[in-house]
C-alpha positions as CSV (number, residue, x, y, z in Angstrom):
1,X,125.4,91.9,122.1
2,X,124.8,89.9,125.3
3,X,121.1,89.6,124.5
4,X,121.8,88.6,120.9
5,X,124.2,85.9,122.2
6,X,121.6,84.6,124.6
7,X,119.0,84.4,121.8
8,X,121.3,82.6,119.4
9,X,122.8,80.4,122.1
10,X,119.2,79.2,122.8
11,X,118.8,78.5,119.1
12,X,115.7,80.6,118.9
13,X,116.1,81.4,115.2
14,X,114.4,78.3,113.9
15,X,115.6,76.9,110.6
16,X,119.0,78.7,110.6
17,X,122.4,78.1,112.1
18,X,122.3,80.4,115.1
19,X,126.0,80.4,115.6
20,X,126.7,81.5,112.0
21,X,124.0,84.1,112.3
22,X,125.7,85.6,115.4
23,X,129.0,85.6,113.5
24,X,127.3,87.3,110.6
25,X,126.0,90.1,112.8
26,X,129.5,90.6,114.2
27,X,130.9,90.8,110.7
28,X,128.5,93.6,109.7
29,X,129.2,95.4,112.9
30,X,132.9,95.5,112.1
31,X,132.2,96.6,108.6
32,X,130.0,99.5,109.7
33,X,132.4,100.6,112.4
34,X,135.3,100.6,109.9
35,X,133.3,102.5,107.3
36,X,132.2,105.1,109.8
37,X,135.8,105.9,110.6
38,X,136.4,106.9,107.0
39,X,133.5,109.4,106.8
40,X,134.4,113.1,106.5
41,X,132.9,116.3,107.8
42,X,130.7,114.5,110.4
43,X,128.7,112.7,107.7
44,X,126.1,110.2,108.7
45,X,126.5,106.6,107.7
46,X,123.3,105.4,105.9
47,X,122.3,101.9,104.8
48,X,119.5,100.7,102.5
49,X,118.4,97.2,103.4
50,X,116.7,95.3,100.7
51,X,117.9,91.7,101.5
52,X,115.6,88.9,100.5
53,X,117.2,86.3,102.7
54,X,115.8,86.6,106.2
55,X,119.1,85.8,108.0
56,X,121.0,88.4,106.1
57,X,118.2,91.0,106.5
58,X,118.1,90.5,110.2
59,X,121.9,90.4,110.6
60,X,122.3,93.8,108.8
61,X,119.4,95.2,110.7
62,X,120.8,94.2,114.1
63,X,124.3,95.5,113.2
64,X,122.7,98.8,112.3
65,X,120.9,99.0,115.6
66,X,124.0,98.1,117.6
67,X,126.3,100.6,115.7
68,X,123.6,103.3,115.6
69,X,123.7,103.3,111.8
70,X,120.7,104.8,109.9
71,X,118.9,102.0,108.2
72,X,116.3,102.4,105.5
73,X,114.2,99.3,105.0
74,X,113.3,98.7,101.3
75,X,111.2,96.4,99.2
76,X,113.6,94.4,96.9
77,X,110.8,94.3,94.2
78,X,110.6,98.1,93.8
79,X,110.8,99.3,90.3
80,X,112.5,102.3,88.8
81,X,109.8,104.8,89.7
82,X,109.9,103.7,93.3
83,X,113.7,103.9,93.5
84,X,113.5,107.3,92.0
85,X,111.4,108.3,95.0
86,X,113.8,106.7,97.4
87,X,116.9,108.4,96.0
88,X,115.2,111.7,96.2
89,X,115.3,111.2,99.9
90,X,118.4,109.0,100.6
91,X,122.0,109.1,99.6
92,X,123.1,105.7,100.9
93,X,126.7,104.6,101.8
94,X,125.8,101.0,101.3
95,X,122.9,99.1,99.7
96,X,122.3,95.5,100.8
97,X,120.3,92.9,98.8
98,X,120.4,94.4,95.3
99,X,122.6,93.3,92.3
100,X,124.2,95.7,89.9
101,X,121.3,95.5,87.5
102,X,118.6,96.5,89.9
103,X,115.9,98.9,88.4
104,X,117.3,102.0,90.1
105,X,121.0,101.6,89.2
106,X,121.1,104.6,86.8
107,X,119.2,107.0,89.0
108,X,121.1,110.0,90.3
109,X,120.8,110.7,94.0
110,X,119.3,114.1,94.4
111,X,119.4,114.8,98.1
112,X,121.7,114.3,101.1
113,X,119.8,115.7,104.1
114,X,121.3,116.6,107.4
115,X,120.0,115.1,110.7
116,X,119.6,117.1,113.8
117,X,122.4,116.2,116.2
118,X,120.0,115.3,119.0
119,X,119.0,112.2,117.2
120,X,122.4,111.0,116.3
121,X,122.8,109.0,119.6
122,X,119.8,106.8,118.8
123,X,119.4,103.8,116.5
124,X,117.1,105.2,113.8
125,X,115.0,102.8,111.7
126,X,113.3,104.2,108.5
127,X,110.3,102.0,107.6
128,X,108.7,102.5,104.2
129,X,105.1,103.5,104.0
130,X,102.8,105.2,101.4
131,X,99.3,104.4,102.4
132,X,97.0,104.5,99.4
133,X,98.8,107.4,97.7
134,X,101.6,105.3,96.3
135,X,104.2,107.9,97.2
136,X,107.0,106.3,99.2
137,X,107.7,107.8,102.6
138,X,109.9,106.6,105.4
139,X,108.5,106.7,108.9
140,X,111.3,107.4,111.4
141,X,111.4,105.0,114.3
142,X,114.0,104.2,116.9
143,X,114.8,100.9,118.7
144,X,113.0,102.5,121.6
145,X,109.7,103.0,119.8
146,X,109.9,99.4,118.4
147,X,110.5,98.2,122.0
148,X,107.6,100.1,123.3
149,X,105.3,98.5,120.7
150,X,106.5,95.1,121.8
151,X,106.1,95.9,125.5
152,X,102.5,97.0,124.9
153,X,101.5,93.8,123.1
154,X,103.2,91.6,125.7
155,X,101.5,93.4,128.6
156,X,98.1,93.3,126.8
157,X,98.2,89.5,126.4
158,X,100.1,89.0,129.7
159,X,102.9,87.1,128.1
160,X,106.5,86.5,129.2
161,X,107.6,85.1,125.8
162,X,106.3,85.6,122.3
163,X,107.0,83.0,119.6
164,X,106.3,84.2,116.1
165,X,105.6,82.4,112.8
166,X,106.2,85.2,110.2
167,X,104.8,85.0,106.7
168,X,105.0,88.8,106.1
169,X,107.9,90.7,104.6
170,X,110.5,91.9,107.1
171,X,110.8,95.3,105.4
172,X,107.2,96.0,106.4
173,X,106.4,97.0,110.0
174,X,104.1,94.0,110.5
175,X,106.9,91.6,109.6
176,X,109.7,93.4,111.4
177,X,107.8,93.6,114.6
178,X,107.4,89.8,114.7
179,X,111.2,89.6,114.9
180,X,111.4,92.3,117.5
181,X,108.8,90.6,119.7
182,X,110.5,87.2,119.6
183,X,114.0,88.7,119.9
184,X,113.3,90.9,122.9
185,X,111.3,88.2,124.7
186,X,113.8,85.4,123.9
187,X,111.1,83.7,122.0
188,X,111.3,81.5,118.9
189,X,111.1,82.9,115.4
190,X,110.1,81.0,112.3
191,X,110.2,82.9,109.0
192,X,108.4,81.3,106.1
193,X,107.5,83.7,103.3
194,X,103.9,83.5,102.2
195,X,104.8,82.8,98.6
196,X,106.9,79.8,99.6
197,X,104.1,78.6,101.8
198,X,101.7,78.5,98.9
199,X,104.1,76.3,96.9
200,X,105.3,74.1,99.8
201,X,103.3,74.3,103.0
202,X,105.1,73.4,106.1
203,X,102.5,71.4,108.0
204,X,104.7,69.1,110.0
205,X,105.8,71.4,112.8
206,X,103.5,72.1,115.7
207,X,102.7,75.8,116.4
208,X,100.5,75.7,119.5
209,X,102.5,78.4,121.2
210,X,103.1,80.7,118.2
211,X,101.6,84.0,117.1
212,X,101.0,84.4,113.4
213,X,100.1,87.7,111.7
214,X,98.1,87.9,108.5
215,X,96.4,90.3,106.2
216,X,92.9,89.4,104.9
217,X,94.1,88.1,101.6
218,X,96.3,85.5,103.4
219,X,93.5,84.6,105.7
220,X,91.3,83.8,102.7
221,X,94.1,81.5,101.4
222,X,94.5,79.6,104.6
223,X,90.7,79.2,105.1
224,X,90.4,77.9,101.6
225,X,93.3,75.4,101.8
226,X,94.6,74.8,105.4
227,X,91.9,75.8,107.9
228,X,92.7,73.0,110.3
229,X,96.4,74.0,110.3
230,X,95.5,77.6,111.2
231,X,93.3,76.5,114.1
232,X,96.4,75.4,116.2
233,X,97.6,79.0,116.6
234,X,96.5,80.5,119.9
235,X,96.5,84.0,118.4
236,X,96.1,84.9,114.7
237,X,96.6,88.7,114.4
238,X,94.8,90.2,111.4
239,X,95.6,93.7,110.1
240,X,96.5,95.7,107.0
241,X,92.9,96.6,106.1
242,X,89.3,96.0,107.2
243,X,88.3,92.4,106.7
244,X,84.9,91.6,105.2
245,X,82.1,90.3,107.4
246,X,82.0,87.2,105.2
247,X,85.6,86.5,105.9
248,X,85.2,87.0,109.7
249,X,82.2,84.6,109.7
250,X,84.2,82.0,107.9
251,X,87.0,82.3,110.4
252,X,84.5,81.9,113.3
253,X,83.0,78.8,111.7
254,X,86.5,77.3,111.5
255,X,87.2,78.3,115.1
256,X,90.2,80.5,114.1
257,X,91.4,82.4,117.2
258,X,91.4,85.7,115.4
259,X,92.7,88.9,116.9
260,X,91.6,91.9,114.8
261,X,94.0,94.8,115.1
262,X,94.3,98.5,114.4
263,X,97.7,100.1,113.8
264,X,100.0,101.4,111.1
265,X,103.7,101.9,110.3
266,X,103.6,105.2,112.1
267,X,102.7,103.5,115.4
268,X,105.1,100.5,114.9
269,X,102.2,98.1,114.3
270,X,99.1,97.7,116.4
271,X,97.9,99.9,119.2
272,X,94.4,98.4,119.4
273,X,93.7,94.7,119.4
274,X,90.6,92.4,119.8
275,X,91.3,89.4,122.0
276,X,90.2,86.1,120.4
277,X,87.7,85.3,123.2
278,X,85.9,88.5,122.2
279,X,86.0,87.7,118.5
280,X,84.5,84.3,119.1
281,X,81.6,86.1,120.8
282,X,80.6,87.9,117.6
283,X,82.6,91.1,118.3
284,X,83.7,92.6,115.0
285,X,85.5,95.7,116.4
286,X,89.2,96.1,116.3
287,X,89.3,95.7,120.1
288,X,90.6,97.8,122.9
289,X,93.7,100.1,123.3
290,X,97.0,98.6,124.2
291,X,98.8,99.9,127.4
292,X,101.4,102.0,125.5
293,X,98.9,104.0,123.6
294,X,96.0,106.6,123.9
295,X,93.4,107.3,121.3
296,X,91.1,110.3,121.0
297,X,88.1,110.6,118.7
298,X,88.0,114.2,117.5
299,X,85.8,116.4,115.3
300,X,87.1,118.7,112.6
301,X,87.8,121.4,115.1
302,X,89.9,119.0,117.2
303,X,87.4,118.7,120.0
304,X,87.3,115.3,121.7
305,X,84.0,113.5,121.1
306,X,82.1,111.2,123.4
307,X,81.4,107.5,123.0
308,X,79.3,106.5,120.0
309,X,80.2,109.7,118.1
310,X,82.2,109.2,114.9
311,X,85.2,111.3,114.3
312,X,88.8,111.4,113.3
313,X,91.2,109.1,115.2
314,X,94.1,110.9,116.9
315,X,96.9,108.9,118.5
316,X,99.4,109.3,121.3
317,X,101.7,106.4,121.9
318,X,105.1,105.6,123.2
319,X,105.7,103.7,119.9
320,X,104.8,106.8,117.8
321,X,107.1,107.6,114.9
322,X,109.3,110.8,115.0
323,X,108.2,112.1,111.6
324,X,108.7,111.3,107.9
325,X,112.4,111.3,106.9
326,X,114.1,113.8,106.8
327,X,111.5,115.9,108.7
328,X,111.5,115.2,112.5
329,X,108.2,116.1,114.1
330,X,108.0,117.3,117.7
331,X,104.2,116.8,117.9
332,X,103.2,114.1,120.3
333,X,99.8,113.5,118.7
334,X,99.3,111.9,115.3
335,X,96.1,112.7,113.5
336,X,95.2,109.9,111.2
337,X,92.9,109.8,108.1
338,X,90.8,107.1,109.8
339,X,87.3,107.6,111.1
340,X,85.9,105.7,114.1
341,X,84.2,105.7,117.4
342,X,84.3,104.0,120.8
343,X,81.3,102.2,122.2
344,X,80.4,102.0,125.9
345,X,82.8,99.1,126.5
346,X,85.7,101.1,125.0
347,X,85.9,98.9,121.9
348,X,87.1,100.8,118.8
349,X,84.9,100.7,115.7
350,X,86.6,101.7,112.4
351,X,84.1,103.3,110.0
352,X,86.6,104.1,107.2
353,X,89.1,106.6,106.0
354,X,88.5,110.3,105.8
355,X,90.8,110.8,102.8
356,X,89.0,108.6,100.1
357,X,85.7,110.2,101.0
358,X,83.6,110.6,97.8
359,X,81.7,113.8,97.3
360,X,78.9,113.3,94.7
361,X,76.3,116.0,94.0
362,X,77.3,117.7,97.2
363,X,76.8,114.6,99.4
364,X,79.5,112.8,101.3
365,X,79.8,109.1,100.8
366,X,82.2,106.9,102.7
367,X,83.3,103.9,100.6
368,X,83.5,101.5,103.5
369,X,79.9,101.9,104.3
370,X,78.8,101.1,100.8
371,X,81.3,98.2,100.5
372,X,79.9,96.7,103.8
373,X,76.3,97.0,102.5
374,X,77.2,95.2,99.3
375,X,79.1,92.4,101.0
376,X,76.3,91.8,103.4
377,X,74.1,90.8,100.5
378,X,76.5,87.9,100.0
379,X,76.0,88.2,96.2
380,X,79.6,89.2,95.4
381,X,83.0,87.7,96.4
382,X,84.8,91.0,96.9
383,X,84.2,94.7,96.1
384,X,85.9,98.0,96.3
385,X,84.0,101.3,96.0
386,X,85.8,104.4,94.7
387,X,84.9,107.8,93.4
388,X,85.5,108.5,89.7
389,X,85.6,112.1,88.4
390,X,82.5,113.2,86.7
391,X,81.7,116.6,85.0
392,X,78.1,116.7,86.3
393,X,78.4,115.1,89.7
394,X,81.9,116.0,90.7
395,X,82.5,112.3,91.5
396,X,80.3,109.3,90.9
397,X,80.2,106.3,93.2
398,X,81.7,103.3,91.4
399,X,81.8,99.7,92.5
400,X,84.4,97.3,91.2
401,X,83.4,93.8,92.1
402,X,84.2,90.1,91.7
403,X,81.1,88.0,90.9
404,X,80.8,84.5,92.3
405,X,79.6,82.8,89.1
406,X,78.2,83.3,85.6
407,X,74.6,83.5,87.0
408,X,75.3,86.6,89.0
409,X,72.2,88.9,89.1
410,X,73.4,92.5,89.3
411,X,69.8,93.9,89.2
412,X,68.9,91.8,92.3
413,X,71.9,93.3,94.1
414,X,70.9,96.8,93.2
415,X,67.4,96.3,94.5
416,X,68.8,94.9,97.8
417,X,71.2,97.8,98.1
418,X,68.6,100.4,97.6
419,X,66.8,99.0,100.6
420,X,69.9,99.6,102.8
421,X,71.4,102.8,101.5
422,X,70.3,106.3,100.5
423,X,70.1,106.7,96.7
424,X,73.1,108.9,96.5
425,X,75.2,106.3,98.2
426,X,74.4,103.5,95.7
427,X,76.9,103.0,93.0
428,X,76.1,104.5,89.6
429,X,78.6,102.4,87.8
430,X,79.4,98.7,88.3
431,X,82.5,97.1,86.9
432,X,83.2,93.4,87.1
433,X,86.8,92.2,87.4
434,X,88.6,88.9,87.9
435,X,90.6,90.1,90.8
436,X,91.2,93.2,92.9
437,X,94.7,94.6,92.4
438,X,96.7,94.6,95.7
439,X,100.2,95.3,96.9
440,X,102.6,92.6,98.1
441,X,101.3,93.0,101.6
442,X,97.7,92.8,100.7
443,X,96.7,96.5,100.6
444,X,94.3,97.5,97.8
445,X,96.0,99.4,94.9
446,X,93.6,102.3,94.7
447,X,95.6,104.2,92.1
448,X,95.4,101.2,89.7
449,X,91.7,100.8,90.3
450,X,90.9,104.4,89.6
451,X,92.9,104.3,86.3
452,X,91.1,101.2,85.3
453,X,87.6,102.6,86.1
454,X,88.3,105.9,84.3
455,X,89.4,104.1,81.2
456,X,86.4,101.7,81.2
457,X,83.9,104.5,81.8
458,X,85.5,106.7,79.1
459,X,85.3,104.0,76.4
């Protein structure tokens, strides 16, 4: 509470009445403590947090941390199917941010899991994740793992204070960690939702000392509309998914101080980051490992590989999650679905994901390799490569792309591609779309794309 009081006394929560915010946190603390006293049979008090308003979201979040209340962060825009998945895992005592008519109001809660007593004296934070599968899971974090993530970034950039300009949702780890960094370092925090920015850009304030975190979709927007505004940020963190080479070159041309990152919900945001000075020098890797983490590149037998050998990325980190709720995991190494390698200077290169690997005619194809080759032709605006089930081939490589204009020459692209890739890697099907479906945080919706491709190829 002393740290919270210092942060609010210094009016670090920009755009909000800091005194009222402090009082709001106190109100929730009293509410939670009172509710806990009424629990029976050593039940655990659980809160689902789906507040849209940043001040209320953060007030509930801090009250949960201080009172050691289990908090499940949630997307207020989830629909009934998503809430069905949530309530298969969580039986909440309180839900914040949803009205009585929210899409999951009639769903019966199916589970009420027990938590191992050894974790009850920690402030547990459940952060939603699903990767590309679409199935909602909650990565279990603690205030300690979030703090370790902050400390690693602070040490890597040699900073005493981190000011954050947040345009990402707070229920997502990339948004939440911006608050954590500013709060713990007594830095300033500005929260301006991306959708609001598109409608009413706030260009008056100066942000020369602020971090901003973006996903590629947002970087596209700012480069198209407000590149000069973005140049004032000393560090622009970019994560969520691999950015296209065209996008990176545009950022360089505009002198954006980009810091490519690698991390995930399970690691409480980035564990690898490229410093802007390296990015400006044509470095397209995701950077070097932050002090709080270790990364091993392993083969399928778990043997650690040498530099320049591609393998599966395995992670040890002080910020590593404890498992997926309700299953706590004692393993201290997390094996990802990502493929990559380190070069001689210990920069990490991400090749792609192991899970969406396409097997066609007995040959393995990694979509990212094909996507990169297509984008390097500079003949399309965007592309996603997927595997579509096929009776003869098992899967066929399919490219879903956005053409730049009506004069687009697909045959020219195919000829150029055949010069870069083996024949089995070249897409057999090409589907033009107006836009690539993405989630609210900019991740590609692969499930939607596969359904669309299957229906188009079946017709």
